[in-house]
ZAMITI-372317 format. One record per residue (C-alpha): residue number from 1; residue in one letter; y, z, x. Coordinates in nm, 3 decimals. Layout:
BEGIN
SITE   i aa      yy      zz      xx
SITE NUM  a       Y       Z       X
...
This chain:
BEGIN
SITE   i aa      yy      zz      xx
SITE   1  x  -5.588  11.120  19.984
SITE   2  x  -5.314  10.877  20.026
SITE   3  x  -5.031  11.020  20.265
SITE   4  x  -4.785  10.948  19.993
SITE   5  x  -4.967  11.196  19.738
SITE   6  x  -4.949  11.487  19.979
SITE   7  x  -4.573  11.444  19.994
SITE   8  x  -4.377  11.618  19.738
SITE   9  x  -4.250  11.413  19.440
SITE  10  x  -3.864  11.385  19.436
SITE  11  x  -3.741  11.402  19.112
SITE  12  x  -3.657  11.109  18.920
SITE  13  x  -3.795  10.876  19.206
SITE  14  x  -3.996  10.672  18.956
SITE  15  x  -3.672  10.609  18.757
SITE  16  x  -3.486  10.511  19.074
SITE  17  x  -3.747  10.274  19.177
SITE  18  x  -3.774  10.117  18.819
SITE  19  x  -3.377  10.090  18.811
SITE  20  x  -3.382   9.894  19.154
SITE  21  x  -3.622   9.671  19.036
SITE  22  x  -3.438   9.585  18.742
SITE  23  x  -3.134   9.585  18.924
SITE  24  x  -3.287   9.264  19.116
SITE  25  x  -3.322   9.084  18.768
SITE  26  x  -2.985   8.935  18.714
SITE  27  x  -2.832   9.033  18.387
SITE  28  x  -2.834   8.696  18.294
SITE  29  x  -3.196   8.718  18.288
SITE  30  x  -3.217   9.061  18.153
SITE  31  x  -3.403   8.960  17.844
SITE  32  x  -3.774   8.888  17.809
SITE  33  x  -3.869   8.482  17.859
SITE  34  x  -4.191   8.303  17.800
SITE  35  x  -4.444   8.182  18.012
SITE  36  x  -4.344   8.064  18.349
SITE  37  x  -4.432   7.681  18.296
SITE  38  x  -4.308   7.406  18.490
SITE  39  x  -4.283   7.073  18.283
SITE  40  x  -4.288   6.731  18.459
SITE  41  x  -3.978   6.562  18.416
SITE  42  x  -4.162   6.244  18.382
SITE  43  x  -4.308   6.355  18.067
SITE  44  x  -3.980   6.413  17.881
SITE  45  x  -3.741   6.148  17.752
SITE  46  x  -3.382   6.179  17.632
SITE  47  x  -3.143   5.977  17.388
SITE  48  x  -2.773   6.049  17.284
SITE  49  x  -2.721   5.994  16.895
SITE  50  x  -2.407   5.945  16.710
SITE  51  x  -2.292   6.157  16.411
SITE  52  x  -2.483   5.893  16.179
SITE  53  x  -2.808   5.918  16.383
SITE  54  x  -2.773   5.579  16.596
SITE  55  x  -2.879   5.580  16.928
SITE  56  x  -2.566   5.570  17.150
SITE  57  x  -2.799   5.551  17.482
SITE  58  x  -3.129   5.683  17.600
SITE  59  x  -3.328   5.648  17.935
SITE  60  x  -3.597   5.419  18.005
SITE  61  x  -3.883   5.642  17.890
SITE  62  x  -3.713   5.712  17.536
SITE  63  x  -3.657   5.342  17.488
SITE  64  x  -4.030   5.278  17.611
SITE  65  x  -4.152   5.526  17.352
SITE  66  x  -3.944   5.496  17.038
SITE  67  x  -3.767   5.230  16.829
SITE  68  x  -3.404   5.314  16.777
SITE  69  x  -3.419   5.216  16.396
SITE  70  x  -3.746   5.452  16.358
SITE  71  x  -3.541   5.722  16.509
SITE  72  x  -3.265   5.705  16.305
SITE  73  x  -3.418   5.682  15.967
SITE  74  x  -3.639   5.977  16.069
SITE  75  x  -3.351   6.211  16.156
SITE  76  x  -3.143   6.149  15.822
SITE  77  x  -3.267   6.436  15.660
SITE  78  x  -3.203   6.684  15.953
SITE  79  x  -2.807   6.508  15.955
SITE  80  x  -2.761   6.631  15.594
SITE  81  x  -2.871   6.973  15.679
SITE  82  x  -2.673   7.234  15.929
SITE  83  x  -2.768   7.022  16.207
SITE  84  x  -2.923   7.342  16.350
SITE  85  x  -3.158   7.254  16.664
SITE  86  x  -3.478   7.175  16.521
SITE  87  x  -3.797   6.980  16.560
SITE  88  x  -3.812   6.637  16.347
SITE  89  x  -4.160   6.394  16.326
SITE  90  x  -4.119   6.059  16.423
SITE  91  x  -4.308   5.784  16.477
SITE  92  x  -4.365   5.620  16.826
SITE  93  x  -4.403   5.285  16.921
SITE  94  x  -4.762   5.185  16.843
SITE  95  x  -4.782   5.407  16.545
SITE  96  x  -4.860   5.737  16.677
SITE  97  x  -4.676   6.014  16.500
SITE  98  x  -4.482   6.307  16.742
SITE  99  x  -4.184   6.528  16.701
SITE 100  x  -3.830   6.533  16.883
SITE 101  x  -3.625   6.804  16.960
SITE 102  x  -3.275   6.750  16.815
SITE 103  x  -2.932   6.963  16.892
SITE 104  x  -2.566   6.896  16.914
SITE 105  x  -2.464   6.780  17.273
SITE 106  x  -2.353   7.162  17.353
SITE 107  x  -2.685   7.306  17.238
SITE 108  x  -2.842   7.058  17.461
SITE 109  x  -2.625   7.202  17.788
SITE 110  x  -2.848   7.529  17.726
SITE 111  x  -3.174   7.355  17.735
SITE 112  x  -3.411   7.390  18.036
SITE 113  x  -3.370   7.047  18.165
SITE 114  x  -3.282   6.891  18.495
SITE 115  x  -2.905   6.852  18.533
SITE 116  x  -2.966   6.451  18.557
SITE 117  x  -3.115   6.490  18.221
SITE 118  x  -2.859   6.689  18.029
SITE 119  x  -2.684   6.512  17.754
SITE 120  x  -2.310   6.435  17.849
SITE 121  x  -2.093   6.684  17.612
SITE 122  x  -1.915   6.475  17.355
SITE 123  x  -1.776   6.605  17.012
SITE 124  x  -1.981   6.491  16.714
SITE 125  x  -2.250   6.357  16.941
SITE 126  x  -2.659   6.466  16.939
SITE 127  x  -2.932   6.508  17.171
SITE 128  x  -3.285   6.392  17.115
SITE 129  x  -3.569   6.503  17.330
SITE 130  x  -3.911   6.386  17.344
SITE 131  x  -4.236   6.510  17.542
SITE 132  x  -4.521   6.278  17.587
SITE 133  x  -4.711   6.367  17.904
SITE 134  x  -5.025   6.172  17.789
SITE 135  x  -4.779   5.840  17.763
SITE 136  x  -4.723   5.850  18.149
SITE 137  x  -5.008   5.718  18.324
SITE 138  x  -4.960   5.891  18.666
SITE 139  x  -4.912   6.233  18.491
SITE 140  x  -5.239   6.159  18.253
SITE 141  x  -5.445   6.040  18.597
SITE 142  x  -5.352   6.338  18.774
SITE 143  x  -5.453   6.582  18.485
SITE 144  x  -5.804   6.334  18.407
SITE 145  x  -5.857   6.402  18.790
SITE 146  x  -5.853   6.802  18.733
SITE 147  x  -6.230   6.753  18.634
SITE 148  x  -6.355   6.446  18.849
SITE 149  x  -6.400   6.241  18.559
SITE 150  x  -6.576   5.890  18.626
SITE 151  x  -6.316   5.592  18.538
SITE 152  x  -6.498   5.524  18.212
SITE 153  x  -6.494   5.897  18.093
SITE 154  x  -6.107   5.914  18.198
SITE 155  x  -6.024   5.561  17.993
SITE 156  x  -6.237   5.728  17.680
SITE 157  x  -6.048   6.057  17.704
SITE 158  x  -5.672   5.856  17.739
SITE 159  x  -5.771   5.657  17.472
SITE 160  x  -5.874   5.946  17.212
SITE 161  x  -5.572   6.120  17.285
SITE 162  x  -5.343   5.803  17.254
SITE 163  x  -5.514   5.689  16.932
SITE 164  x  -5.629   5.990  16.756
SITE 165  x  -5.954   5.894  16.694
SITE 166  x  -6.285   5.787  16.883
SITE 167  x  -6.328   5.473  16.722
SITE 168  x  -5.970   5.336  16.805
SITE 169  x  -5.979   5.521  17.129
SITE 170  x  -6.293   5.341  17.230
SITE 171  x  -6.088   5.023  17.184
SITE 172  x  -5.809   5.142  17.371
SITE 173  x  -6.059   5.239  17.649
SITE 174  x  -6.224   4.892  17.620
SITE 175  x  -6.570   5.056  17.578
SITE 176  x  -6.795   5.035  17.276
SITE 177  x  -6.838   5.320  17.068
SITE 178  x  -7.184   5.425  17.155
SITE 179  x  -7.034   5.436  17.519
SITE 180  x  -6.714   5.589  17.444
SITE 181  x  -6.935   5.910  17.264
SITE 182  x  -7.165   5.943  17.576
SITE 183  x  -6.845   5.941  17.808
SITE 184  x  -6.663   6.175  17.558
SITE 185  x  -6.980   6.398  17.579
SITE 186  x  -6.960   6.428  17.941
SITE 187  x  -6.583   6.452  18.007
SITE 188  x  -6.592   6.763  17.763
SITE 189  x  -6.881   6.937  17.950
SITE 190  x  -6.692   6.886  18.279
SITE 191  x  -6.382   7.023  18.119
SITE 192  x  -6.562   7.288  17.960
SITE 193  x  -6.413   7.201  17.591
SITE 194  x  -6.589   7.308  17.294
SITE 195  x  -6.476   7.021  17.125
SITE 196  x  -6.224   6.753  17.109
SITE 197  x  -5.918   6.963  16.977
SITE 198  x  -5.975   7.230  17.298
SITE 199  x  -5.983   6.911  17.527
SITE 200  x  -5.629   6.822  17.430
SITE 201  x  -5.513   7.178  17.495
SITE 202  x  -5.685   7.165  17.839
SITE 203  x  -5.535   6.866  17.941
SITE 204  x  -5.187   7.005  17.805
SITE 205  x  -5.211   7.282  18.051
SITE 206  x  -5.360   7.031  18.366
SITE 207  x  -5.044   6.847  18.321
SITE 208  x  -4.812   7.128  18.332
SITE 209  x  -4.722   7.225  17.980
SITE 210  x  -4.856   7.568  18.007
SITE 211  x  -5.106   7.717  17.788
SITE 212  x  -5.107   7.745  17.385
SITE 213  x  -5.088   8.102  17.249
SITE 214  x  -5.135   8.212  16.888
SITE 215  x  -4.812   8.397  16.898
SITE 216  x  -4.630   8.049  16.917
SITE 217  x  -4.730   8.004  16.545
SITE 218  x  -4.404   8.185  16.407
SITE 219  x  -4.162   7.962  16.636
SITE 220  x  -4.372   7.646  16.498
SITE 221  x  -4.348   7.730  16.158
SITE 222  x  -3.998   7.788  16.158
SITE 223  x  -3.915   7.505  16.351
SITE 224  x  -4.101   7.244  16.133
SITE 225  x  -4.065   7.415  15.801
SITE 226  x  -4.418   7.473  15.765
SITE 227  x  -4.618   7.738  15.590
SITE 228  x  -4.769   8.025  15.768
SITE 229  x  -5.105   7.895  15.690
SITE 230  x  -5.008   7.558  15.807
SITE 231  x  -4.854   7.700  16.151
SITE 232  x  -5.147   7.919  16.217
SITE 233  x  -5.372   7.603  16.143
SITE 234  x  -5.202   7.391  16.400
SITE 235  x  -5.221   7.645  16.677
SITE 236  x  -5.565   7.772  16.601
SITE 237  x  -5.716   7.413  16.594
SITE 238  x  -5.522   7.344  16.898
SITE 239  x  -5.678   7.617  17.102
SITE 240  x  -6.009   7.513  17.024
SITE 241  x  -6.125   7.713  16.699
SITE 242  x  -6.341   7.488  16.433
SITE 243  x  -6.206   7.467  16.077
SITE 244  x  -6.430   7.749  15.986
SITE 245  x  -6.329   7.969  16.237
SITE 246  x  -5.950   7.902  16.171
SITE 247  x  -6.017   7.964  15.810
SITE 248  x  -6.158   8.332  15.887
SITE 249  x  -5.886   8.403  16.132
SITE 250  x  -5.611   8.308  15.875
SITE 251  x  -5.851   8.470  15.577
SITE 252  x  -5.870   8.179  15.348
SITE 253  x  -6.157   7.975  15.224
SITE 254  x  -6.276   7.679  15.427
SITE 255  x  -6.147   7.470  15.099
SITE 256  x  -5.789   7.609  15.158
SITE 257  x  -5.793   7.529  15.516
SITE 258  x  -5.934   7.183  15.436
SITE 259  x  -5.612   7.155  15.193
SITE 260  x  -5.387   7.265  15.472
SITE 261  x  -5.499   7.033  15.696
SITE 262  x  -5.479   6.737  15.472
SITE 263  x  -5.139   6.820  15.389
SITE 264  x  -5.029   6.817  15.764
SITE 265  x  -5.207   6.495  15.807
SITE 266  x  -5.038   6.324  15.547
SITE 267  x  -4.675   6.489  15.636
SITE 268  x  -4.713   6.357  16.012
SITE 269  x  -4.914   6.062  15.947
SITE 270  x  -5.194   6.204  16.153
SITE 271  x  -5.568   6.058  16.186
SITE 272  x  -5.763   6.362  16.312
SITE 273  x  -5.786   6.714  16.408
SITE 274  x  -5.754   6.602  16.772
SITE 275  x  -5.419   6.410  16.673
SITE 276  x  -5.296   6.734  16.542
SITE 277  x  -5.383   6.913  16.825
SITE 278  x  -5.198   6.686  17.051
SITE 279  x  -4.890   6.667  16.851
SITE 280  x  -4.892   7.097  16.860
SITE 281  x  -4.891   7.088  17.212
SITE 282  x  -4.604   6.848  17.221
SITE 283  x  -4.386   7.034  16.974
SITE 284  x  -4.451   7.377  17.136
SITE 285  x  -4.324   7.251  17.471
SITE 286  x  -4.011   7.117  17.308
SITE 287  x  -3.941   7.454  17.148
SITE 288  x  -4.006   7.624  17.507
SITE 289  x  -3.726   7.372  17.666
SITE 290  x  -3.482   7.474  17.369
SITE 291  x  -3.572   7.899  17.421
SITE 292  x  -3.796   7.964  17.695
SITE 293  x  -3.564   8.088  17.994
SITE 294  x  -3.888   8.109  18.205
SITE 295  x  -3.948   7.732  18.188
SITE 296  x  -3.797   7.470  18.406
SITE 297  x  -3.855   7.076  18.419
SITE 298  x  -3.852   6.884  18.756
SITE 299  x  -4.045   6.651  18.956
SITE 300  x  -4.147   6.897  19.246
SITE 301  x  -4.390   6.995  19.499
SITE 302  x  -4.563   7.191  19.223
SITE 303  x  -4.600   6.938  18.999
SITE 304  x  -4.754   6.711  19.223
SITE 305  x  -5.033   6.984  19.348
SITE 306  x  -5.393   6.849  19.306
SITE 307  x  -5.509   7.061  19.050
SITE 308  x  -5.867   7.098  18.967
SITE 309  x  -6.110   7.304  18.719
SITE 310  x  -6.488   7.441  18.783
SITE 311  x  -6.664   7.607  18.491
SITE 312  x  -6.798   7.953  18.536
SITE 313  x  -7.201   7.931  18.535
SITE 314  x  -7.283   8.310  18.435
SITE 315  x  -7.033   8.294  18.156
SITE 316  x  -6.769   8.110  17.957
SITE 317  x  -6.427   8.023  18.136
SITE 318  x  -6.271   7.805  18.417
SITE 319  x  -6.163   7.838  18.775
SITE 320  x  -5.828   7.666  18.861
SITE 321  x  -5.792   7.551  19.202
SITE 322  x  -5.539   7.290  19.438
SITE 323  x  -5.756   7.092  19.668
SITE 324  x  -5.521   6.926  19.878
SITE 325  x  -5.772   6.734  20.079
SITE 326  x  -5.837   6.515  20.270
SITE 327  x  -6.224   6.474  20.139
SITE 328  x  -6.305   6.431  20.488
SITE 329  x  -6.163   6.724  20.635
SITE 330  x  -6.317   7.053  20.739
SITE 331  x  -6.317   7.272  20.407
SITE 332  x  -6.102   7.572  20.430
SITE 333  x  -6.072   7.794  20.152
SITE 334  x  -5.743   7.991  20.101
SITE 335  x  -5.684   8.293  19.918
SITE 336  x  -5.337   8.347  19.753
SITE 337  x  -5.133   8.666  19.760
SITE 338  x  -5.122   8.936  19.493
SITE 339  x  -4.803   8.761  19.383
SITE 340  x  -4.836   8.406  19.393
SITE 341  x  -5.071   8.130  19.284
SITE 342  x  -5.270   7.804  19.420
SITE 343  x  -4.947   7.617  19.522
SITE 344  x  -4.940   7.658  19.918
SITE 345  x  -4.627   7.637  20.136
SITE 346  x  -4.633   7.235  20.227
SITE 347  x  -4.563   7.329  20.591
SITE 348  x  -4.916   7.526  20.613
SITE 349  x  -5.055   7.221  20.436
SITE 350  x  -4.954   6.973  20.661
SITE 351  x  -5.047   7.189  20.975
SITE 352  x  -5.396   7.223  20.828
SITE 353  x  -5.441   6.869  20.740
SITE 354  x  -5.306   6.762  21.090
SITE 355  x  -5.584   6.938  21.239
SITE 356  x  -5.867   6.786  21.035
SITE 357  x  -5.898   7.063  20.797
SITE 358  x  -5.926   7.040  20.407
SITE 359  x  -5.704   7.320  20.228
SITE 360  x  -5.843   7.433  19.892
SITE 361  x  -5.651   7.719  19.724
SITE 362  x  -5.850   7.887  19.478
SITE 363  x  -5.685   8.096  19.196
SITE 364  x  -5.913   8.430  19.172
SITE 365  x  -5.990   8.581  18.819
SITE 366  x  -5.703   8.634  18.589
SITE 367  x  -5.433   8.436  18.819
SITE 368  x  -5.286   8.136  18.720
SITE 369  x  -5.531   7.887  18.536
SITE 370  x  -5.814   8.084  18.596
SITE 371  x  -5.938   8.265  18.283
SITE 372  x  -5.986   8.624  18.300
SITE 373  x  -6.391   8.723  18.347
SITE 374  x  -6.581   8.819  18.025
SITE 375  x  -6.760   9.048  18.214
SITE 376  x  -6.847   9.197  18.566
SITE 377  x  -6.476   9.197  18.667
SITE 378  x  -6.535   9.347  19.004
SITE 379  x  -6.798   9.105  19.117
SITE 380  x  -6.594   8.788  18.915
SITE 381  x  -6.388   8.687  19.244
SITE 382  x  -6.709   8.652  19.454
SITE 383  x  -6.879   8.475  19.192
SITE 384  x  -6.624   8.216  19.127
SITE 385  x  -6.575   8.152  19.514
SITE 386  x  -6.957   8.071  19.513
SITE 387  x  -6.908   7.874  19.214
SITE 388  x  -6.655   7.651  19.376
SITE 389  x  -6.838   7.618  19.687
SITE 390  x  -7.163   7.496  19.523
SITE 391  x  -6.972   7.248  19.290
SITE 392  x  -6.791   7.093  19.580
SITE 393  x  -7.100   7.095  19.778
SITE 394  x  -6.963   7.305  20.071
SITE 395  x  -7.265   7.444  20.266
SITE 396  x  -7.002   7.636  20.508
SITE 397  x  -6.635   7.695  20.494
SITE 398  x  -6.331   7.839  20.684
SITE 399  x  -6.139   8.122  20.489
SITE 400  x  -5.758   8.184  20.491
SITE 401  x  -5.666   8.505  20.298
SITE 402  x  -5.346   8.613  20.245
SITE 403  x  -5.472   8.815  19.973
SITE 404  x  -5.807   8.880  19.834
SITE 405  x  -5.970   9.037  20.105
SITE 406  x  -6.238   9.238  19.898
SITE 407  x  -6.355   8.880  19.792
SITE 408  x  -6.370   8.743  20.117
SITE 409  x  -6.533   9.047  20.280
SITE 410  x  -6.793   9.028  19.984
SITE 411  x  -6.870   8.668  20.089
SITE 412  x  -6.912   8.796  20.473
SITE 413  x  -7.134   9.070  20.362
SITE 414  x  -7.375   8.866  20.098
SITE 415  x  -7.342   8.523  20.284
SITE 416  x  -7.232   8.553  20.621
SITE 417  x  -7.391   8.222  20.707
SITE 418  x  -7.182   8.047  20.476
SITE 419  x  -6.832   8.130  20.696
SITE 420  x  -6.752   7.945  21.025
SITE 421  x  -6.416   8.114  21.068
SITE 422  x  -6.209   8.378  20.854
SITE 423  x  -5.853   8.461  20.904
SITE 424  x  -5.700   8.745  20.754
SITE 425  x  -5.304   8.747  20.715
SITE 426  x  -5.097   9.079  20.719
SITE 427  x  -5.425   9.204  20.526
SITE 428  x  -5.424   9.515  20.312
SITE 429  x  -5.326   9.862  20.450
SITE 430  x  -5.556  10.115  20.257
SITE 431  x  -5.328  10.392  20.087
SITE 432  x  -5.568  10.648  20.312
SITE 433  x  -5.372  10.533  20.617
SITE 434  x  -5.039  10.374  20.517
SITE 435  x  -4.741  10.522  20.622
SITE 436  x  -4.481  10.273  20.528
SITE 437  x  -4.280  10.359  20.200
SITE 438  x  -3.921  10.234  20.258
SITE 439  x  -3.788   9.930  20.128
SITE 440  x  -3.768   9.735  19.793
SITE 441  x  -4.154   9.627  19.800
SITE 442  x  -4.284   9.964  19.906
SITE 443  x  -4.104  10.126  19.593
SITE 444  x  -4.334   9.919  19.379
SITE 445  x  -4.644  10.048  19.593
SITE 446  x  -4.515  10.399  19.554
SITE 447  x  -4.489  10.378  19.203
SITE 448  x  -4.846  10.224  19.170
SITE 449  x  -4.998  10.521  19.393
SITE 450  x  -4.829  10.797  19.188
SITE 451  x  -4.842  10.664  18.842
SITE 452  x  -5.132  10.402  18.807
SITE 453  x  -5.073  10.324  18.462
SITE 454  x  -4.718  10.169  18.571
SITE 455  x  -4.900   9.874  18.719
SITE 456  x  -4.971   9.697  18.422
SITE 457  x  -4.634   9.813  18.292
SITE 458  x  -4.431   9.664  18.573
SITE 459  x  -4.650   9.343  18.596
SITE 460  x  -4.549   9.265  18.199
SITE 461  x  -4.211   9.353  18.267
SITE 462  x  -4.205   9.117  18.553
SITE 463  x  -4.404   8.864  18.428
SITE 464  x  -4.188   8.805  18.135
SITE 465  x  -3.882   8.741  18.379
SITE 466  x  -4.031   8.461  18.624
SITE 467  x  -3.734   8.227  18.594
SITE 468  x  -3.683   8.059  18.942
SITE 469  x  -3.345   8.238  18.966
SITE 470  x  -3.482   8.555  18.923
SITE 471  x  -3.794   8.506  19.138
SITE 472  x  -3.560   8.395  19.421
SITE 473  x  -3.357   8.715  19.406
SITE 474  x  -3.659   8.929  19.428
SITE 475  x  -3.793   8.751  19.723
SITE 476  x  -3.462   8.759  19.929
SITE 477  x  -3.431   9.133  19.822
SITE 478  x  -3.807   9.260  19.898
SITE 479  x  -3.790   9.059  20.249
SITE 480  x  -3.429   9.171  20.338
SITE 481  x  -3.551   9.421  20.580
SITE 482  x  -3.732   9.148  20.811
SITE 483  x  -3.495   8.953  21.024
SITE 484  x  -3.785   8.694  21.085
SITE 485  x  -3.822   8.648  20.705
SITE 486  x  -3.451   8.637  20.635
SITE 487  x  -3.405   8.342  20.898
SITE 488  x  -3.702   8.165  20.746
SITE 489  x  -3.556   8.190  20.422
SITE 490  x  -3.263   7.949  20.515
SITE 491  x  -3.516   7.676  20.481
SITE 492  x  -3.495   7.550  20.133
SITE 493  x  -3.851   7.410  20.104
SITE 494  x  -4.001   7.751  20.191
SITE 495  x  -3.797   7.914  19.920
SITE 496  x  -3.891   7.657  19.654
SITE 497  x  -4.257   7.655  19.733
SITE 498  x  -4.291   8.035  19.728
SITE 499  x  -4.082   8.061  19.388
SITE 500  x  -4.299   7.792  19.226
SITE 501  x  -4.592   7.959  19.363
SITE 502  x  -4.490   8.270  19.234
SITE 503  x  -4.450   8.111  18.860
SITE 504  x  -4.813   8.031  18.869
SITE 505  x  -4.948   8.394  18.931
SITE 506  x  -4.872   8.511  18.583
SITE 507  x  -4.887   8.152  18.387
SITE 508  x  -5.150   8.296  18.133
SITE 509  x  -5.162   8.649  18.172
SITE 510  x  -5.108   8.953  18.457
SITE 511  x  -5.482   9.065  18.423
SITE 512  x  -5.567   8.973  18.804
SITE 513  x  -5.250   9.128  18.927
SITE 514  x  -5.344   9.438  18.731
SITE 515  x  -5.694   9.437  18.813
SITE 516  x  -5.646   9.389  19.187
SITE 517  x  -5.367   9.669  19.219
SITE 518  x  -5.573   9.913  19.041
SITE 519  x  -5.872   9.842  19.249
SITE 520  x  -5.666   9.858  19.567
SITE 521  x  -5.571  10.228  19.482
SITE 522  x  -5.925  10.350  19.649
SITE 523  x  -6.018  10.033  19.827
SITE 524  x  -6.126  10.068  20.206
SITE 525  x  -6.274   9.752  20.392
SITE 526  x  -6.664   9.773  20.407
SITE 527  x  -6.809   9.712  20.743
SITE 528  x  -6.989   9.378  20.824
SITE 529  x  -7.239   9.374  21.071
SITE 530  x  -7.062   9.131  21.286
SITE 531  x  -6.686   9.046  21.283
SITE 532  x  -6.654   8.786  21.576
SITE 533  x  -6.562   8.519  21.350
SITE 534  x  -6.294   8.685  21.164
SITE 535  x  -5.949   8.716  21.307
SITE 536  x  -5.632   8.933  21.178
SITE 537  x  -5.293   8.783  21.218
SITE 538  x  -5.027   9.073  21.201
SITE 539  x  -4.655   8.986  21.171
SITE 540  x  -4.473   9.312  21.339
SITE 541  x  -4.179   9.254  21.127
SITE 542  x  -4.379   9.277  20.813
SITE 543  x  -4.201   9.476  20.520
SITE 544  x  -4.518   9.624  20.345
SITE 545  x  -4.736   9.753  20.607
SITE 546  x  -4.664   9.914  20.935
SITE 547  x  -4.862   9.734  21.220
SITE 548  x  -5.112   9.973  21.370
SITE 549  x  -5.168  10.185  21.058
SITE 550  x  -5.506  10.022  20.939
SITE 551  x  -5.621   9.920  21.333
SITE 552  x  -5.922  10.185  21.315
SITE 553  x  -6.039  10.102  20.979
SITE 554  x  -6.052   9.710  21.026
SITE 555  x  -6.182   9.750  21.377
SITE 556  x  -6.444   9.941  21.220
SITE 557  x  -6.515   9.686  20.938
SITE 558  x  -6.492   9.382  21.146
SITE 559  x  -6.643   9.441  21.456
SITE 560  x  -6.592   9.210  21.744
SITE 561  x  -6.284   9.054  21.552
SITE 562  x  -5.983   8.922  21.719
SITE 563  x  -5.636   9.045  21.664
SITE 564  x  -5.326   8.840  21.729
SITE 565  x  -4.978   9.030  21.661
SITE 566  x  -4.667   8.843  21.628
SITE 567  x  -4.349   9.023  21.700
SITE 568  x  -4.143   8.734  21.564
SITE 569  x  -4.302   8.702  21.234
SITE 570  x  -4.329   8.913  20.915
SITE 571  x  -4.488   8.904  20.570
SITE 572  x  -4.440   8.506  20.545
SITE 573  x  -4.609   8.445  20.855
SITE 574  x  -4.813   8.169  20.703
SITE 575  x  -4.485   7.952  20.623
SITE 576  x  -4.311   8.050  20.996
SITE 577  x  -4.619   7.987  21.212
SITE 578  x  -4.827   7.762  21.020
SITE 579  x  -4.952   7.608  21.375
SITE 580  x  -5.080   7.971  21.443
SITE 581  x  -5.258   7.981  21.170
SITE 582  x  -5.423   7.663  21.206
SITE 583  x  -5.522   7.720  21.549
SITE 584  x  -5.659   8.074  21.431
SITE 585  x  -5.893   7.882  21.202
SITE 586  x  -6.036   7.638  21.477
SITE 587  x  -6.035   7.921  21.752
């Protein structure tokens, strides 16, 4: 039994813990938001319109994407209405149809935009915002690189999305139709896409727009004035269902579905279901800009992360990772903490790369953009690691763990020959020997042990409140008892890197966090025959665990391992001492 379980339960302690966590969430962010999405600013374009719909001014992208006269013509119906924020269909240069978000200039002040993009507040003026990520070559190339497509495959996919159908897409790609058809087949296989509409959704997530959810259909219906069936059809096709599957979900006949799609194609000037999927994803992001307080837009370290995907071998699903390179470096797999994703502190990345290492951060099952497993959840993390290693041709790797100790030790037990070196930073202290229950972070730990059902409750509560401002407050509150970490947080890049990585953790769900925390309730490290390739790095100012509590357990689990304790480091040792971490991986 954990030490805590033997203590008396002070009356109302759980309520006080929840209240302290709630108090860390600023009243301005008290309401629930949507998914913690970071949209690249380069995918957005803004124009300022006068009272008659004339384009008064615009940025370079808006001028490149749209003809001013077409925009003025498209919004006349909106100008005759109440002029509340809404999505309006408009034809882009080249003939493709998309939507723009319209609102008064004062409405635009509340949109989730970088300060330099906000429309100037002027009485009678309006703002028009567009989102077209696949028309930005650098963004599209980065998203397409997620699956390591060949140049022909990448050009074919880009052509398909821009043109709306494969015949015209092949022309844009500069290849024949049969070549394009084969290239698209291979691209879909690499992306794990069941059909073309699903491919658009996956690319949309890779470029930074988040992932579509069926619950967004109601927002889409209201914003575009669609029928309930029409909005449902848009989202269901965009998430990868066939027409027959979408019809069954909506409880209508396939003939009725065909009529709904025909009406949508006519209304928006679309060529195919792929075109509809692309327009739907653009519309949903614009709705998020207007109403999701957990959405941010900017050109950031996170937006530039080298995202890659690998498909699972033994079941459906994909594994997300960040391969920071270089390809010639010695492969080093990094496991994120329980509250972050595969975006690494940039100082750690540079320290590893400068010593000839190749950091590859893998998002564990149910974190970030990695799917939750369909079966065998306890072995999914190890299976994912082996899948990634085999997909990248990595015979032997170094491991760096800020979490995910179970997966690392399972790999050490099953395949010790594939581990060159392994470093655990402030690894988990099993509850049976944990004596540290003070402070902000340990309040949540206390709650999990006493009331395990609260793991999922708290994860969902915080997962819907992951604005950058809230996360920064939680970070500072959590580390306030560590002088080393508090001093580290004066570095703005450290704070920004952590906040962006934390926003990735619950990007699609809280399954990963909940599953791992439940497993930790009874977990102790298994014994490896030989731990001489392993190192434990301990920051003695760690606010979560008391140094020394778990030494006996870890000494038994990793016989012969190396222990390094730093009195000048805390929970964020990886960021405060990146050179030490890198040297430990090489020792």
